[in-house]
N, C-alpha and C positions, 0 to 999 in steps of 0.2 A: 455517608448514607445518601441515597438518591433523594432529590427534592423535586416535586413537580411544580409546574408553572404557577398554579393557584397558591401554593404554599409560599413561593417566592414573593408573589404579590402581597400576601398578607404580612410577611416579615418586613417588606419595604414600607408598607403603610404604617405598621406599628412603629417602626424605626422613625419615620418622619414625624409621627405624632409625639413620641417621647422626646424628640429633639426640640420640639416646640414648647418651651417652658412658659409661654405666655398664657397657656391654658392648663387646666387640671384635667387629667385623663382618667376616667373611670372605665371599667370594663364595658359598660354600656356605650360610652362614647367611642371607644375603640371598635366595638362591634359595628356601630353605625358607619364609621369611616371605612372599615374594611369591606363592608357590604356594598357601599357606594363604589369603591374601587373595582370590586369583582364584577359589578354590573356594567361599569364603564368599559373595562378592558376585556371581559370575557362573556358579557351578556348573561351572567348568572343573577337571577332575581329572587332566589329563594332565601337570601340572607345567609348569615353565618351563626353558628351556635356559640353560646358562652363557653362551653367546654373546649371548643376548637381554639378560641382565642387564648384561653388559659393554658392550653397545651402548647400553643405557639410561643407564649411568653416563657414557658419552662424550657422549650427547645432553644430559644435565643439566649437564655441564661446559661445553658449548658455548653459543653465542649463538642457536642455532636456535630455541629457545623463549623466549629472553630470560632463562634461569636464570643462566648463568655460575656454576654452583655450585662453590665452592672445595673440591672433593673431593680428598683426599690419601690416599696409601697409605703406611702405616708398616710396617716390618719385612717389606716386600715381600708382605704378605698382608692387613693390616687396613685397612679403609676407614673414613674419618671426614671430618667437615667441619673444615677448618683454622680457620674462624671458628665458635666454639661457639654464637653467636647466630644463625647463618644458617639460613634455611628457604626452600624454594621458594615457600611460601605468602606470604612477605613480599617477593617480588621486585617491584621497581618496574614499573609498567606502561610499556610502550614507547610511543613517539610514534605508531607505526602503530596499536597497540591503542587508544590514546586517541582517535584519529581515527575508528576503527570504532565505538567506544562512543558517541562524539558523534552520529554519524549514526544509529546504532541507536536512541538516545533520541529523535531527531527523528522517525524513522519510527513508533515506538510511540506517540508523542504525537498522531499523526493520528487515532487511534481512541478518543479520549476519550469519545465518545458511546455506546460499547458497554460493557455491564457486564463482559463477558468480558475486556476490556482494562482496565477500571477496576480489576479485581482485581490487575492488575499495577502499579497506581499507586504503591504503596509501593516496589516494586522499581525502577520508573522514576525515582522521586524520589531514591532512593539512588544510582542511576547518575548522575543529573544532578548531585547534590552531589559525588560522587567525581570526575567529569570536570571539574566547575567548579574544584574545589580543585587538581586535578592539572595543569590547563592554564592556570590563572590567568586565567579568564574568556575562554578562546579562543572565537572566534566559530565558528558552524557554517559549513562550506564548501558545504553543500547547503541551499537555502532552499525548503521546500515551500510551495505555495500553499495557504492556509487562511484561514478567517474564523471565529474563535471567537464572533463576535456574530451569526451566522446564526440566524434564528428556526427553531424546529422540531427542533433537534438533540436536544432532550430526548426526542423520540419515536423516535429511532433504535433504542434498545435494546428497547423494548416491541414494536416492529414486527419487529425481528430475531428475538426469541424466538417471536413469533406465527408467523413463517414457518417456523422450524425445527421448531416443535411442531405445525404445521398447525392453527392455531387461528383461528377467526373473531373479528373485533373490530368494535366500533362506533366509527365516526369522526364527529366533529363537524367540519364543514368549511365554509369560506367562500372561494369563488374571488374573484379580483380583480373580476369582473364582477357577482357576485351581490349583491343588496341585503341578504340575510340569510344566516345560517348554516343548515346542514342536517345532520341526523344520519342515518347509514345504515350497514347492515352491510357489512363489507368483508373479502374473502378475500385477504390479501397473499401474493404469490408471490416477489417479490424487491425489493431496494432498488437504486435507480439514482442515480448521481451524475453530473451534467453541469454544466460551467461553474461549479463550486463551489456547486451547488444540489442538494438531495436530493429524490428522488421515491420514493413507494411504488407498486408496480405490482401489479395483480391484478384481481379481479372485484368489482363492486358489487352486493350483493344477489343477485338471480336474473338479472341482465342478462347477455347472452352475450358482449359485447365486453370486451376487455382495456382497462383504464383506468389512467392515471397521475395521482397526486395529489401535489402539492408539499407537502413537510413544513412549509414556512413558512406554509402556509394552513390547517394543521390546528389546531383549537382544543382538542380533547380526544380521548382514546382510552380505551376501556374494553373489557373482555372481553365476548364474546357467546357464552354457552353454549347458547343455544336453537337456533341455526342451524348445521347441519353445515358443515364446511369444504369448499370446492370447490377441488380441486387443479388444477395446471396441465396435467395429462395429458401430461407430457413436453416441453412447450414450454420452451425455454431462452432466457436473455437473448441469447446469441450469435445464435440464429435469429431472435429477435424484432426485434433492432436491425440486422439484416444490411443492410437497404436504406435506412437513415436516418442523418442527422446529428442528434445530440442525443437527446432523450427522447420526442419526440412521434411515435407510430406509428399508422397506420391499417392494420389487418391486410388488408383487401380492396383496398387501393390499390396498384396495381403501380408499380414504380419507373419513372421517366422519364429520358430522355436529356437531361442538362443540359450545355450547352456554354458555357464561360466564357473570356473573353479577359482576361489579366492583363498589366499594363504590365511592361516589362523591369525596372523598379526594384523591383517587388514580387513578380515571378514566383518568385525564389528561396525566398521564404517559403512559397509554396504547393507548390513542388516538393520542398523538404526536409521539409515537414510536410504531407502530403496531406490534403485536406479529408475524404476518404472512401477506403476500400480499393479502390473501383472506379475511382479516378482514373487516367486515362491521358493522355498528351500527344498531341494531334492535329497541332499545328504550333508551330514555335518559330523566331523570327528576332530580329534586333537590336531590334525595336520591342516585342516581348513574346512571350507564350506562350498558346496555346489548349489548354485541357484539357477532357476529357469526364468526367462523373460519371453513374452510374446510381443514382438515389436518388428517394425519395418527396419531393414538394414540400411541405415543412412549415415551420413557423414558424422553427425553428432554422436551417434552410438560408438563409432570407431574412436572418436576423440576421447570419449569417456574411458573406454577400455584401455587405450594407450596411456592415459593419464595414470593408471595404476601400475604401469611398467611390468616388472617381473612378478608382481603380486597378484596378477589376474591372468588366467589362461582361458582361451576360448576352446571349448570342447566341441561345440556344434553351433551353426552349420559349417561344413568344410570350407565353403568359399570365404566366409568371414574369417575363419581361422587362418586361411592362407594369406589373406590381405594383412592381417595383424602380424603374422610371422614375417612377411616381407618388409613391413614398416620397421619392425624391430631390427631386422638384418641391416637395413639401410642406416639406421641409427648407430648400430654397432660399428659400421664402416667409418662413420664420421669420427668416432672416438678412437679408432685404431690408427687414424692418420696423425701426422705430427703438426697439425695446424693449430694446436692450442696455444694460448698466450704463455 
């Protein structure tokens, strides 16, 4: 059950009192101690009610928070722990808490490329060690897709800070098709992840068009204090990627009506995980499903379609259908050769 900050303060104060066996603790004394703590830590000066403290004691005694505190009453008015060594701070972690901690560690570990999260590294490491010891090497029940060997992850942090501080940088970059590297000023607006690959999106020098640069093709980044930063003027990632699949966007290119036919065997994969928010069903029968998308015709769209092989057919537009047909023909030629192992 969720516990607010004030309740945690009350539990800790009651715990501290009951551990002090040199005094006898009545409800009134506990009320005074808790009221003082709430005023000191939270500025609450209206005190605390007798009913609240009694409810806190019942909660600590119960299994609601996993405390099961051995609180006893002697002489019908003095509260103490039956076990002198007990404290709620030493309560064993429940299986449910361990599971949550395990997955929290897994989530935090996804952000190792950013210094904001690197500062949590020691905390994460302690959590990992604690969970490991408590669960006897229990495996994660959620497995996140990640690749720690991806090139360019070391540039995530410098680009992240350049974006939030609105700073121009100089990028040394070499695309897959370029014969040599090039250095140019870059105004980064946001970072985009697609298919486990990172891109920096923004403006290059004084050019007007928005461009994306893959971090795995960046060779170096350094500050540029000579060129003023060019802002996005309110353009958001949500609006920018609205009509595309993936990371490749052409701002002046309108989306087109793409019609796809998927075999019955693979249709459930497309229906349960739509390729794009615009996806709608046009026709469905025992042989398969026909869907429509309204998207730009980009590289990533073609890669997704080709990934389904013979289980997805492009019905429209004709240009896209022809490109997919040619790609499949080339693939067939490779397999018809005798170059296999």
